[in-house]
C-alpha positions as CSV (number, residue, x, y, z in Angstrom):
1,M,-99.2,-222.9,92.9
2,P,-97.5,-225.8,94.6
3,A,-98.4,-232.7,98.6
4,A,-97.7,-246.4,113.2
5,H,-96.2,-248.3,115.9
6,E,-97.9,-249.0,118.8
7,G,-96.0,-249.6,122.2
8,A,-96.5,-250.6,126.0
9,G,-95.9,-247.5,127.6
10,P,-95.1,-247.8,131.5
11,G,-96.7,-249.5,134.0
12,H,-98.2,-252.1,131.8
13,G,-95.4,-254.7,131.5
14,R,-95.2,-257.0,134.7
15,H,-92.6,-258.7,136.5
16,T,-94.1,-262.4,137.5
17,D,-92.3,-265.4,138.8
18,V,-92.0,-268.1,137.6
19,D,-92.1,-270.8,140.8
20,R,-95.6,-272.5,141.1
21,G,-96.2,-273.7,144.6
22,T,-99.2,-273.8,147.2
23,R,-101.0,-270.9,148.7
24,P,-100.5,-270.4,152.8
25,G,-103.5,-271.7,153.9
26,T,-104.8,-274.0,151.3
27,D,-104.5,-277.9,151.4
28,G,-102.1,-277.2,147.8
29,A,-104.7,-278.2,145.8
30,D,-104.4,-275.1,143.7
31,H,-101.6,-275.5,141.8
32,R,-101.3,-271.9,140.0
33,P,-98.6,-269.1,139.5
34,L,-97.9,-267.6,142.7
35,T,-97.1,-263.4,142.7
36,H,-94.0,-262.3,144.0
37,R,-94.6,-259.6,146.1
38,W,-91.2,-257.2,147.4
39,P,-92.2,-257.4,151.4
40,E,-94.5,-254.2,153.3
41,G,-91.6,-251.3,153.0
42,D,-88.8,-253.3,151.0
43,P,-87.0,-250.0,149.5
44,H,-85.3,-252.3,146.4
45,G,-88.3,-253.1,145.8
46,A,-90.0,-249.5,145.5
47,G,-86.8,-248.9,143.9
48,L,-86.6,-250.8,141.3
49,R,-90.3,-250.0,140.3
50,G,-89.6,-246.2,140.4
51,K,-86.4,-246.3,138.2
52,R,-88.5,-248.6,135.4
53,A,-91.4,-246.3,135.1
54,W,-89.2,-243.0,135.3
55,A,-87.7,-245.3,132.4
56,G,-90.4,-245.7,130.0
57,W,-91.5,-242.4,130.7
58,I,-87.4,-240.8,129.2
59,A,-88.2,-243.5,125.9
60,M,-91.4,-242.2,125.2
61,G,-90.4,-238.5,125.6
62,L,-87.4,-239.2,123.6
63,I,-89.7,-240.9,121.0
64,A,-91.8,-237.9,121.1
65,V,-89.0,-235.3,120.8
66,S,-87.0,-237.0,118.1
67,T,-90.5,-237.4,115.8
68,L,-90.9,-233.7,116.0
69,L,-87.0,-232.6,116.0
70,P,-86.5,-230.5,112.8
71,T,-84.7,-232.6,109.5
72,H,-82.4,-231.8,106.6
73,F,-84.6,-234.4,104.1
74,V,-87.8,-232.1,101.8
75,V,-90.4,-234.4,100.4
76,E,-91.4,-234.5,97.0
77,S,-95.4,-234.9,96.2
78,A,-97.7,-234.2,92.9
79,G,-98.4,-231.0,92.1
80,P,-100.4,-229.0,90.1
81,T,-101.3,-229.2,86.4
82,L,-102.1,-226.8,83.5
83,N,-103.1,-226.8,80.3
84,T,-100.5,-225.1,78.3
85,I,-102.7,-224.4,75.7
86,G,-106.1,-223.2,78.3
87,S,-106.7,-221.2,81.2
88,V,-106.5,-220.5,84.2
89,E,-109.3,-218.9,86.0
90,G,-110.2,-216.5,83.4
91,T,-106.4,-216.2,82.0
92,R,-104.9,-218.1,79.3
93,L,-101.6,-219.6,79.4
94,L,-99.9,-218.3,76.4
95,E,-101.3,-215.8,74.2
96,I,-98.8,-215.6,70.6
97,S,-99.0,-211.7,69.3
98,G,-97.5,-210.8,65.8
99,A,-98.3,-213.6,63.9
100,K,-101.6,-216.0,62.7
101,T,-102.6,-218.2,64.7
102,Y,-105.4,-221.4,65.0
103,P,-107.2,-222.6,67.3
104,T,-106.7,-225.8,69.0
105,S,-108.0,-228.4,71.5
106,G,-107.4,-230.9,74.3
107,E,-105.2,-231.0,76.2
108,L,-101.2,-230.5,76.5
109,D,-100.9,-230.1,80.5
110,M,-97.6,-228.9,82.1
111,T,-96.8,-231.1,85.0
112,T,-95.3,-229.6,88.3
113,V,-93.9,-231.2,92.1
114,Y,-95.0,-229.8,96.2
115,V,-91.9,-229.4,97.8
116,Q,-92.9,-229.5,101.5
117,G,-89.6,-228.9,104.0
118,G,-85.9,-227.1,102.9
119,G,-84.9,-224.0,104.4
120,Q,-86.4,-222.2,107.4
121,Q,-89.3,-224.8,106.7
122,R,-87.4,-227.5,108.1
123,L,-89.6,-231.2,108.5
124,P,-90.6,-233.0,111.9
125,F,-88.7,-237.1,112.0
126,F,-92.6,-237.4,111.5
127,S,-93.7,-235.8,108.4
128,V,-90.1,-237.3,106.0
129,L,-91.2,-240.9,107.7
130,W,-94.4,-240.9,106.3
131,G,-92.9,-239.3,102.9
132,W,-90.5,-242.7,103.1
133,I,-93.9,-244.9,103.3
134,N,-95.6,-243.7,100.6
135,P,-95.6,-244.9,96.9
136,D,-96.2,-241.2,95.8
137,E,-93.7,-239.5,97.2
138,D,-90.3,-239.3,97.2
139,V,-88.1,-238.1,100.2
140,V,-85.1,-236.6,98.8
141,P,-81.6,-234.4,101.1
142,E,-82.8,-231.1,101.7
143,E,-79.2,-229.8,99.1
144,M,-79.9,-231.2,96.8
145,V,-83.4,-228.7,95.6
146,L,-82.1,-226.1,97.6
147,P,-77.8,-226.0,98.1
148,R,-76.2,-225.2,101.6
149,G,-76.2,-221.8,102.3
150,T,-78.8,-220.8,99.7
151,T,-82.3,-219.2,101.5
152,T,-86.2,-220.6,100.8
153,T,-86.4,-216.8,99.2
154,E,-83.3,-216.9,97.5
155,Q,-84.3,-220.2,95.9
156,S,-87.6,-219.1,95.3
157,E,-85.6,-215.7,92.9
158,Q,-83.7,-218.4,91.2
159,N,-86.2,-220.6,90.1
160,T,-88.3,-217.2,89.2
161,L,-85.7,-216.5,86.8
162,M,-85.4,-220.4,85.7
163,M,-89.1,-219.9,84.6
164,D,-88.4,-217.1,83.0
165,D,-85.4,-218.4,81.1
166,S,-87.1,-221.6,80.4
167,Q,-90.6,-219.6,78.0
168,Q,-87.8,-217.8,76.6
169,L,-86.0,-221.1,75.5
170,S,-89.1,-222.5,74.6
171,T,-89.9,-219.9,72.6
172,A,-86.8,-220.0,70.4
173,A,-86.9,-223.8,70.3
174,A,-90.8,-223.6,68.8
175,L,-89.1,-221.3,65.6
176,H,-86.7,-223.7,65.0
177,E,-88.6,-226.8,65.4
178,L,-91.1,-224.4,62.6
179,D,-87.8,-222.6,60.7
180,I,-88.8,-219.1,61.7
181,P,-85.5,-217.1,61.6
182,F,-85.0,-215.4,65.0
183,T,-81.5,-213.5,66.4
184,S,-80.0,-214.7,69.7
185,H,-77.7,-213.2,72.0
186,L,-75.8,-214.4,74.9
187,G,-75.3,-211.4,77.6
188,V,-73.9,-211.1,81.6
189,V,-75.8,-211.6,84.0
190,G,-73.1,-212.4,87.3
191,F,-69.8,-212.3,88.0
192,A,-68.5,-215.9,89.0
193,T,-64.2,-214.6,89.7
194,E,-63.0,-210.7,89.7
195,R,-60.6,-211.5,86.6
196,N,-63.2,-209.5,84.5
197,S,-65.8,-207.9,86.7
198,G,-63.8,-204.2,86.1
199,V,-64.1,-204.4,82.1
200,L,-67.4,-206.1,81.6
201,K,-70.6,-204.8,83.2
202,I,-73.5,-206.5,84.0
203,S,-76.7,-205.9,81.0
204,D,-73.1,-206.6,78.5
205,R,-74.1,-207.9,75.0
206,L,-71.8,-210.2,73.3
207,E,-71.1,-209.5,69.6
208,T,-67.7,-211.4,68.4
209,I,-64.9,-212.5,70.0
210,N,-61.3,-212.0,67.8
211,G,-63.5,-210.8,64.6
212,R,-65.7,-213.7,64.8
213,K,-69.3,-213.7,65.6
214,I,-70.7,-215.5,68.8
215,T,-73.5,-217.3,67.6
216,D,-74.0,-219.3,71.3
217,L,-72.2,-220.2,73.9
218,E,-71.3,-223.5,72.3
219,S,-68.8,-220.6,69.5
220,L,-67.7,-218.0,72.6
221,K,-66.6,-221.3,74.7
222,K,-64.2,-222.8,71.4
223,Q,-62.8,-219.2,70.7
224,L,-61.8,-219.0,74.1
225,D,-60.2,-222.7,74.1
226,E,-58.0,-222.0,70.7
227,A,-56.7,-218.3,71.9
228,G,-55.7,-220.5,75.5
229,E,-54.1,-218.6,77.7
230,A,-54.0,-215.6,75.3
231,P,-55.7,-212.2,76.1
232,S,-58.8,-212.3,73.4
233,K,-60.7,-209.4,72.2
234,L,-64.7,-208.9,72.5
235,G,-67.3,-207.1,70.7
236,I,-70.3,-205.9,73.1
237,T,-72.9,-203.7,72.9
238,R,-73.2,-201.6,75.8
239,G,-76.3,-199.6,76.4
240,G,-77.0,-199.5,72.6
241,K,-73.3,-198.6,71.9
242,S,-70.9,-200.8,70.2
243,Q,-66.7,-200.5,71.9
244,T,-64.5,-203.9,72.4
245,V,-62.5,-204.7,75.9
246,T,-60.1,-207.0,75.8
247,V,-60.8,-210.2,78.2
248,S,-58.1,-212.5,80.1
249,T,-59.0,-216.3,81.2
250,E,-58.2,-218.9,83.3
251,A,-58.6,-222.6,83.4
252,G,-61.4,-224.4,84.5
253,P,-61.1,-227.7,86.5
254,Q,-61.1,-230.0,83.1
255,G,-58.9,-228.1,81.9
256,Q,-61.0,-224.9,79.5
257,R,-60.5,-220.7,79.4
258,Q,-62.8,-219.6,81.4
259,L,-63.9,-215.6,81.7
260,G,-65.4,-215.8,84.8
261,I,-68.8,-214.5,83.8
262,L,-71.9,-215.8,84.0
263,L,-74.5,-215.8,80.3
264,S,-78.1,-216.0,80.3
265,G,-79.2,-216.4,76.5
266,S,-81.3,-213.6,75.6
267,F,-83.6,-213.6,71.7
268,D,-85.4,-210.8,69.3
269,F,-88.3,-212.7,67.9
270,P,-90.5,-212.3,65.5
271,I,-93.8,-212.9,67.9
272,E,-95.1,-212.0,71.5
273,A,-95.3,-215.3,73.4
274,K,-97.3,-213.9,76.5
275,F,-97.4,-216.8,78.8
276,G,-100.1,-216.2,81.8
277,L,-97.9,-218.5,84.9
278,E,-97.5,-217.2,88.1
279,N,-96.5,-218.8,91.4
280,V,-94.6,-222.2,89.8
281,G,-90.2,-221.4,89.1
282,G,-87.7,-224.3,87.3
283,P,-87.1,-224.9,83.7
284,S,-89.3,-227.9,83.7
285,A,-92.1,-226.8,81.4
286,G,-90.1,-225.6,79.0
287,M,-91.2,-228.5,75.7
288,M,-94.8,-228.3,77.0
289,F,-94.6,-225.0,76.3
290,A,-93.0,-225.0,73.4
291,L,-95.4,-228.0,72.6
292,A,-98.0,-225.1,72.8
293,I,-96.6,-222.8,70.6
294,V,-96.1,-225.4,67.3
295,D,-99.7,-225.5,67.9
296,Q,-100.9,-222.2,67.7
297,L,-98.9,-221.5,65.4
298,T,-100.1,-224.4,62.8
299,E,-103.1,-225.0,61.6
300,G,-104.9,-228.3,62.6
301,E,-105.3,-228.9,65.8
302,M,-102.9,-230.8,67.1
303,T,-103.3,-233.3,70.3
304,G,-107.1,-234.0,68.1
305,G,-109.0,-233.7,71.3
306,R,-106.3,-236.2,73.6
307,H,-104.8,-235.5,76.9
308,F,-101.8,-234.9,76.9
309,A,-98.7,-234.3,80.0
310,G,-95.4,-233.9,80.2
311,T,-92.0,-232.7,81.2
312,G,-88.7,-231.8,80.2
313,A,-86.2,-228.1,80.3
314,I,-85.6,-227.1,76.8
315,T,-82.7,-226.2,74.7
316,A,-83.5,-223.3,72.1
317,E,-82.1,-226.0,69.2
318,G,-85.0,-228.3,70.7
319,K,-83.5,-231.1,73.0
320,V,-84.8,-232.0,75.7
321,E,-82.9,-232.7,79.1
322,P,-84.5,-234.5,82.4
323,I,-85.5,-233.3,85.4
324,G,-85.9,-233.8,89.2
325,G,-89.7,-235.0,90.5
326,I,-91.0,-237.0,87.6
327,A,-92.7,-239.8,89.8
328,Q,-94.4,-237.3,91.7
329,K,-95.3,-235.8,88.0
330,L,-96.1,-238.9,86.6
331,V,-98.5,-239.3,89.4
332,G,-99.6,-235.9,89.1
333,A,-100.9,-236.1,85.5
334,K,-102.8,-239.3,86.1
335,D,-104.5,-238.1,88.4
336,H,-106.0,-235.3,86.4
337,G,-107.2,-237.3,83.4
338,A,-103.8,-237.5,81.3
339,K,-104.0,-240.3,79.0
340,Y,-100.7,-239.9,77.7
341,F,-97.3,-238.9,79.3
342,L,-94.4,-236.9,76.7
343,A,-90.6,-237.8,79.1
344,P,-87.1,-236.6,78.4
345,A,-85.3,-239.8,77.7
346,G,-82.8,-239.7,80.0
347,N,-85.9,-239.4,82.6
348,C,-87.0,-243.3,81.7
349,D,-84.8,-244.6,84.6
350,D,-86.3,-242.6,86.8
351,I,-89.3,-244.3,87.1
352,A,-89.2,-247.8,86.0
353,G,-91.0,-249.8,87.9
354,R,-93.2,-246.6,89.1
355,I,-95.9,-245.0,85.6
356,P,-99.7,-245.6,87.3
357,D,-101.4,-247.9,85.3
358,G,-103.5,-246.6,82.3
359,L,-100.9,-243.9,81.1
360,D,-99.2,-244.3,78.1
361,V,-95.6,-243.1,78.7
362,I,-93.8,-242.0,75.5
363,K,-89.8,-241.1,75.5
364,V,-88.6,-238.3,73.6
365,A,-85.5,-236.7,73.4
366,T,-85.8,-233.9,70.5
367,L,-88.7,-231.4,70.3
368,S,-89.6,-233.1,66.8
369,E,-90.0,-236.7,68.6
370,A,-92.2,-235.3,70.8
371,R,-94.5,-233.8,67.8
372,A,-94.3,-236.4,66.3
373,A,-95.9,-238.0,69.6
374,V,-98.3,-235.9,69.9
375,E,-99.5,-235.7,66.4
376,G,-99.2,-238.9,65.8
377,I,-101.8,-239.9,68.4
378,G,-103.6,-237.3,68.1
379,A,-104.3,-238.7,64.1
380,G,-105.7,-241.9,66.2
381,Q,-102.0,-243.6,65.7
382,D,-101.4,-246.5,68.5
383,P,-99.3,-245.7,71.3
384,A,-97.1,-248.4,70.7
385,A,-95.5,-246.6,67.1
386,F,-93.6,-245.0,69.0
387,P,-90.4,-245.4,71.9
388,A,-92.3,-246.1,75.3
389,C,-89.8,-245.1,79.3
390,G,-90.4,-248.7,81.1
């Protein structure tokens, strides 16, 4: 799912003699500017006119070509908004099984950004120029959204993975907010170096380190730093069987110990949350999906029938993290009828002076703060009672 200068051409200028005089054959009464003409057959006059004409055509050609040349910029504009407690073309965006759910009302819109250009689809200069002129669009360097060496196909695949992770994290955050227990694990999804590639395998689940349970990434990092240069014993689950392997570490840029592996969180939830979202990537819908899960799992209509929109990545513990393209998301939210927008606290500086009229932007740092704002405004509280961006 997913967003004139006018100049004289050649021959429009003319060379005019500044002297005034009488025309031959007159009585001298007519003192009008006398147009200078090169003598017939004078090669210098004809050559000068020709050179100027060619220079004009060349200049226009260069200008035309420059507007068509591909650039290394992308243009961000408002994309569609999607109600996380609603449906799109008959498909529910969120369905929960394994627990009692309750009716909802109103809207909790996730917002998106439409990105043009980058990779094999670079924009011509004219399109970039329009993006600079349009106050509702932003022009950013290509590498900010598409790292060098990454194709648009690879980036799309990465965005899909981030969306999948975001949906898992939103479920974890919602259950954490509601004090519903679940278990979490760290799994190997790749290798940054070859250091432990012969010891660990993709899909290995990390359970313990040096006899202590791994509860999250921070606990793993802490134990690695305490071990220093010494090898560590990792308890893992591979193919459903438990075993212990010995791993080594190397020092990172700031001295922290690293295994050289890529990890992803996985969870065992007591419920199943099915997300009916397609063709949208990235992690920024996490907070709004977490709110939708909380809304469905709690009695009462959280929004009070009001129209909310928002954005923000989410952690399993419910921390709301800043994202990109928030100025365009504000425009999209307002265009689709939202009255209130939940924005990550870390993005407030990015939208100074860019909040659409009639849209209340509420600053949130955690899922608990976002929930309190929705429930409060839904119950009739003044939006001004909550912290605001801008």
